[in-house]
N, C-alpha and C positions, 0 to 999 in steps of 0.2 A: 505493498502499500503506499501509495504517495501522501506524504504531508506537508500543509501550508499552500495553499488557495483558500484564496477570501472568493472564487467564483471559480465556476467550469460553465463555461459556454459551449452549451449544444449546438450546431448550425454553424458553417461559416459564410453564410450569406449576407445581405447585407443588415437585417437586424441583426444577427449574429456578430459579424466580425468589426462592424459600429462599435456594441455594446461593449466587446472585446478591450479595445483601444481606449474608449471612454472612461473605462475603468481603470486599467493603467492610467493612465493619466490622473486619474482619483488618488490613485498610491496601494492600489491593488495588485495580490499579485493573482497572475489570470491565465488560464489555458482556457483554447477553443480546442473543440472536438470536430471535426468532418473528415465525413467517409468519402464524399465524393472523389478524392485526391486533389482537388486545385480548389480555392477559395473564391467564393463570390455568390456562391450559390444558384439556384435556376436563372435569377437575374442577366446575373454575370456569365454564366457558361453557356446554355441555350435559351436564353429569353429576350428581357431588357436591351444587353449591347450588341450581340450579334444579329438581332432583328433591325437596331437602327440601323446600323452597318449596311445591312442589304435594302432598307430601305433609302439610305444614302445612296447606296450604287447602281440601282436600279432605277432612282431616278435622274441619276445623271447619263445612265444608257436611255433612257427614253428621252432626256433634253436635246441629247446629241442626236439622235434620229431623227426627231420631231419636234422641237422646240427653236433647235437651233439657229432656221431659216430665216422664219420675221425680226432675228433680231440680226440679221444681216453676217451672219456667221455660217457662211458654207463649209460644209463637212461633206465627205464621201468617202464609201465601202465601210459605215460603222458596221462591227459587227461585237457578239455578245462571246465572251470568254469566260462560261459559266465558271470553268475550276480554277479562275487566278479569280474571279469574284469572289469564291468560296474562302482561298490559301488567306486573302486579302483577309475577310472577317475573321479568319482562325488567328493569324496573326498577330487582329485588337485586340482579342478575347487572350490569349496569352500573353501579353505584355502588361493585361491590367492584372490578371490572376497573380503574376508573378511580381506586378505592385503593391500586389495586399502583403504578401508573403514580407518583402520587405519593410511596409507600415509595421507589420506582428514583429519582427528584431529592431525595429528603429524604438517600436513601445514597450518592449521585452515581453509580449504575449505568445506564449509557449504556445506550437501549434501541434495537434495532437490528432495523425491523421489514422480515423478507424471508425467503428459504430459505436456510437454512445447508449448504453442501457443505463437510464436509473436506479440503481439497486435500493436505495431508499436514501433519506433525508443523509445530501453530506456526501456522500459515496455514489460516485460512474465509473462504471465499468467501461472500456471501449476495447471493442476486440478488434485485435489487427490483424494483418496479415499472416502475421507467425505470436502466437500466443495472444494475450490480455494483459493488459494495465489496469490498475483501480485508483482512480485518484478522488482526494480526502479533499474535502472544501468546505468550506462555509455558505455559499449560495450555489444557486445552479439554476442557471437562464435557460428556459428551451427557447431555441429559435431553427427549427428546420425547416418551417414555411411548408410549400405547399406540393401538390402532384394535378396535373392532367384528372378533369373526370370524366370517369369511363361511360363509353353511350350502350347502354345495354342492346346485343344484337349484331353492336359491329367494330367488332375484334379488329384490335389495335397490332401492326407489322413492324410499324416505322419505314416501308417500302411502296406501300399503295396505299396502305390507309393508316395515315398519321397523327401527331399530334406537332404540337408547336415546334416540340425539338426534331421528330424526321422532318418536317417540313424547313430548318435553318439546312438541311443536308442533301435536300435533293440531285439528282445525279444529272440530272437534265430538265429542261421545262413539259411541263405537260400542257399536251392539248388543252385539255380540260380539266380544271381545280373547283371540286366541291369542296364548300368550306358547309360545314356544319355550324353552326351558331352565330349570330352575328355580333358578338362583342367585340371586345379593342383587341386580345390576340386573331383571331379570326380573321378583320378586319384588314389589320395591319400586315398581315402574309397574304393576303388577296392581293390589296396593293403591292405588293414582291413580285411575283409571280403576274398577274394582270400586267405591269409595265414591262416583263422581259415574253410577253408575248401568250403568255396563257390564255384560255377563256374560262373566266370565271362565275360559278355559281352558288348564291349565296341560300341556303335555307335555313331557316328562323322558326323558332315555335312558339315566338310572341307576336305578335302583330307589329313589331316594328323592330331596328336596329339597333345598337346601341340602348337596350333598353332602361338601363338607368340613371339615363341625361334625362337631360331636357329637352321635352318630344319635340321643340322647335329644331335644334338640332338633330335632333334622329330623323327626321323628315330632309330639311337640309343637306346633311349628308346622304341619305339615302340619292337623294336625286344628283346631287353631283357625282357620286360613286356609279348612278348608270349613266350620265354622261363620258365616264371613261370607261364604261362597256363590262360593267356587272349586270346579273340577272339574278332576281332575286325572287323566293317563295319564302314568303313569311306566313306564319298560321301554318307553319308543315313540322311534321314530325316525320323521325327515320325510323323505322322500325327494323330494320333489318339491314346487312350486304353482302354480298357475295364477289368474291376475289375469284378474277378469269386469268385467264393469258394475258389481255392486253390492258385490263383495269381494273373496276369495279362495278357491279351492277347495285344500288340503292332501292330500297322497296322506302318509300313516301306514302303518307296518308296525308288528308285535312289533320290538324289539331284536334276540332273538335268532332273530329269521327267522320267517315266519307271512304268513296274509293281508291284502294293503294296503286300506286302507278310507280314504275320502274325508271332512275334517273341513275343513267351510266356515264363513269370521266376514267380516265385517265389517273387523277391520284386523287382522294379520300383527304380531307383535314377534321379531324375532331376535337372543335375548341369549345365546346357548354359548359366551360368552367373552370375551376381548380376547387381542389377540397384540402384541405390539410392532412397533410405526411407526419404522423405521429407514428407510425408502425416500429415495433421494436423496442420504444424507450421505457418498457415496463411500466407504462402510467397506470395499470389496473392493481398490479400487484401494490403498487404503492400506495395507491389510493386516491391518485390525481382525479379529480371529477371534469368528466368531459360531457357536453350539451351539443348533440347533432355532429359531433365527429370533434368538435372546437373545443378547447382548453377552458375551462371557466377562469377565469380572475376577479378581484377586485379595483378600484381604482385604485392601486400603487400594483397593478399585473402579480400581485399575488396571486398561486395558486390557494387549495386547501391545506398545501400540507405545507409545514412553518420549514422555511428555506428555498422551496422551488416558486419561479419565476416563470412567466412566460410573455410572450411580447409577438408580433407580426404576424402571418399567414394561419399560425394555429391558432391565435384566438379571434374575437368577436371584431368586425369593421373589416373596412374596404382591402384588396389584397392589392396595395400598394409596398413597390419596393422603399419607398419615402417615406411610407406610415411606419413602416419596420425599422428603418432609419430614428427615426426620432423617440419610437417608444425605446429601441434598446437602450437609448441615449438615457431618456429620462425613468426608466426602471433602476438605472446602474447609478442614477443621484440620488433616486429614492433610497437607494440600498444604503448611501454610503451618508445618510444623515438631510443630505439636502432637499430644500422645496424644490420638486421640478412636477409641470404639465405640457400637455397638449391640449388643442382648440379643434376638436376633431371636424367643426364646421367650418377650417381653413386650410385644411390636405386638399390641394389642386390633386386632379384625375383630368391626366389628356391621352388623347389618341393620335397616334403616330401618323396618317396617312395626310394624304394631300389634298385638299385645304388639312392642315391640324385642325385637334379639336379640342376645346379645354375648360373645364367647369370647376368652380370653386365654391361650396355652400350652398344655399337649400335651392332647388329650382321650381319654377313656377308652378307645375302637378301637385308639391311638396309645399307650396305656400298656401294655394289654393284650399288643401286636404286640411291645413291647419288652423283655417280660417282667418285666414293673419291681412290684413289689409298693406297693400305694397304699391308700387308705382315702378315705370319700367322705363329706361333708356336705351334706344337701339340705335346703332350708326351700322350701315352697309363699308366694306373695305371697298367698291366702286369708288365710292368718294375720298377715298386716302389719298392722297399723292403718291406716299411712297410705293402704296402696294401698287397701284399703276401705273406707277415710272417700272418695278421690277414684275412686270407681268403675272401680278396674282390679286383679285380683285372679287373671287369671292367668297360669301362669305357675311359677317357682320360680328360685329361684340355686341353684347345684353346686360346692361347690367337692374338688377331687381335690389329697390331703397324700399323700405321702412316707410310707408305712408306719412306717419305720423313724427317720426325721430330723422328719415333720413339717412338711417343707418343700412352699411349695403348690408344684403343679405344672401345674397349669391350673386356671380357671377358666369358668363357661358358663352365663349369664343369659338363661331370657326373660320378660320381664316391661317393667311399665313404666319410663324414662326404663334400660333395659340397660346404651345404651351410656356414658351418664353412669356409672352404679355400675360398672361393669367396670374403672373407673380407680384404683378405690381398691387394687383385687387386685394392678391391673397391676404400681402404683407398690410394695406391699407385693412382688411378687414380684424387681422390681427390686434390693430391698434382702436379699432373701432371706430373706421373713416365714415361720413357722410359721403353720398355722390358730390356733395359739392364741395368737401377737400377734395378729391381728384380732380374734378371742374377744377379748381381753381391752381392746382398747381401744375407751374408750368412746363410743357414738355416739348422738349426740342422737334424743330421740323425742316427736312420731312422725315418725320421716322411715321414705322406700323402702330406705336405707341398713341399717338393721335387719336388714333379710332377709339379710344378705351377714354380720352379726356370728354371725345364728341358725344360718345354712351353717357357718359358721366354728365355732361351738360344736358342731352336730351332726358335727363329723368326728369328735369324742369321743364322740359318742348325750349329750351335756350342753346342747341347744337345750330354752329356756323355753318360746317361746310353742307350740309344735305336738308 
């Protein structure tokens, strides 16, 4: 048995590795256990980062082939080297995972490669390639993340029927890609392969894509993706899949019941959500309570078992890397006796399609359901000079403010660089900003951020450029 740890973190993803580093900064003796063999979790290895690199690379290819001419840039013989694109992606991932290992060394965090299992309060067993280690610790932080939710009747082989992991590693561009699920991951991967030449069809059980986002964003995004060549089957469920020599035959039917149909595809991406990954942790033996697969915690991220904490995708809330990071920081600060908190109304969510989609705070549907009286300010990117000059005029900024106090309650953006623009509003909301606070803040010209200012002005009908 190894003594002396103040904290053992199980999971080296965004929540786990950030928590480990912050705990070390606070003077704790820390170990981080990770079974993947590389740090960074799903996000860095087979999620957020490789998908963003492919989104960037596929955008460059698509622009070179279809968008340069109108700018007066003449190109000939533009071709796709998919092997090089994948190699470039892998190089980025490798560099960043090694960067986390460097940060661990810099911050004196012990990196233990193996599968962690909780034996009881203060004891973690790590299964190594050869043998095992028992770590003795004051605190245990569970940060094991999530995995793709399986779909009954559709067996994943990561070749023809893939999760997001397999969709990042396809050897050739499929003639037709069917995406099961109209959420963030499915749409982002659909955009990658559509740009590279695939026909893309999205099958969604509900009657809209991006179902958790503001309805106006959802409708606008679907219209834009249709213009880009996507097709959609909404209100439809997939009941079975058969792999053939040439591809996959899916059986689909209306979600509310009806006649079954067959849909053929070269590749099928199953992207219906994610579920907490807690397999092999020993939660039942230790007595850690769960609810529908998620670990139950109090407001300080403590489970019902003393000394065992949990953060990120294994607990309630949105499954976002930045949410897990912040929870990791707050949890270890609370462990050390500091006062710390997260305002969950101010956590942004971004879809990295083209254009991007970003939200923070409450949607119009949520405000209506809560019976709150609110005002809406909207401004289109068609009227923003920087967006037009850069060739990106689709979309809008929408700000929702309380009718009485003018406090910003939510914001929703679809347009160029929406994921960056949303940060200004999230920061304002953290400080309890009113729409007038944003409207009276001087914004540089010409910038995309001026659309945020104009939307804030529009809350009181004072927009200038539309």
